[in-house]
N, C-alpha and C positions, 0 to 999 in steps of 0.2 A: 674212159679212164680220167680224162681231164676234167670231166664234169664234176668230179668230187672236189676239185680245187676251185672251181669257178662258181660254186653255188653262192648266191647272194651278192655277187659282184655285178656292178653296172655293165650294161650291154656294150658300151663304148670301150670298155676295158677288155671284156671277154672275147670280142670278135677277133682282134689280131691274135689273141692267145689261141683260139680255136684254129685259126688258119695256120699258124705255125705248127701246132700239134699235128694237124692233118698232113701237112707237107713232110714233117718228119716221119709219120707213120708210112706214108707212100714211099719215101726214099728208103726206109728200113726194109720194107717188103721187096722192093726191087733188088736191093743189095742181097738180101737173104736168097732170093730166087737165082741170082747169078753168081754168087760166091762159090769159089772152088777150094777155098782154104778149109781144111778140116778143123784147124784150131779155131778159126773165126766162126765157122758155120754152127759149131756147138753152142756158142754164145748167142748167135742170132736166133736160135730156137727158143731162147728165153725171152720171147716177145713181150710178155706181160711186164716183166721186170724192167726191160729197156723202155717201154712206153710209160711206165710209172715214173722212171727217172726223167724222161722227156718232160712229162707233166710237171714234175716237181721242179725241174730247171726253169721251165717257162713261168711257173708260179713265183719262183725265186726272183727272176729278173723283172717281172711286172709288179709284184706285190711286196715281197719281203725286203728286197734291196731298197726300194723307196721308203718303206716303213723304217728300216734301220737308220736311213738318213734323217727321217723325221724325228725318230727317237733321239738322235744325236742333237738335232736342232732344239728339241724340248729340253734336253739336259743343259745346254748352253743357256737357255732362257731361265731355267730354274736357278742356275748359278748367279745370274744377274738379278734375281728376285723380280722378274717381270711377271705380272699377272694380267688376266683379262685378254689373253690372246684370242683374236677373232679370225677364223679362216672360213671362207665361204658363207659368211653371215652368221656363223655359229661360234660360240665360245668354246674353246678346247679346254676341257677340264681334266682332272686327274684320272677319271674313269677311262678316257680315250687314251691317255698316256700309258695307263696300266695295261690296256688291251693290246697296245703296240708291243710293249715289253713282254707280255705273255706269249704273243705270237712269235716273236723273235726267239724267246727261250725254247718254245716247243719245237720250232723249226731246227734250231741248233742241236737240240737233244736227239732228234732224228738223225741229223748228220753224223753226230758223235757215235751213235749206236752202230751205224753202218760204215764208219771210217771214211766218210766222204767230206771233203773240204768245200768251202764256199767257192773256191777257185774252179772247182769241177763245173759249176753251173755257168761259168763264163764261156764255157765251150758251147757253141751253137751248131757245129757241123756234126752231122749224124755219125759219120765214120770216126771222127775224133772222139766223140762220146763213147761209142762202143769200144774203141781201142783203149780208152782210158779205164772203162769198166773191166776189160780184160786184164789190164795191168794191175788194177786194185785187187781183183780176185786172185790173180796168180801170186802177188806179193803176200796176200792173206794166207793162201794155201802153203806157200814156202815157209812162212812164219810158223805154221802149225806143225810142220814135219820136223 
């Protein structure tokens, strides 16, 4: 599941992301096997959705959040009319700035579509993530009735 998000990213960035995802998978499986709550167990069966959100959250914390800060930095530079910014020996141009903006926009459109806030991805504890998903889903269902 997480491989979709990590394609084309450098090894040094992807390894901690893989480890975190695998730890969350393991904890989720253990919880699902030992949970006695009917309410929670029905959600724990939605393993693919939960793992997708784990992967999305990890991607957010390691990639999107830093890019957002980078985008804010570029915006301040543009306001000051500074050009010729060089990072890592390469000049940062408009194409890079646009790609950052596009990545942010796409990510936020996914969040909006599913009613998830950025704050959701600050949660790293597996049980808290699942309980937050249950709360979001139950609110959504209550709003439909």
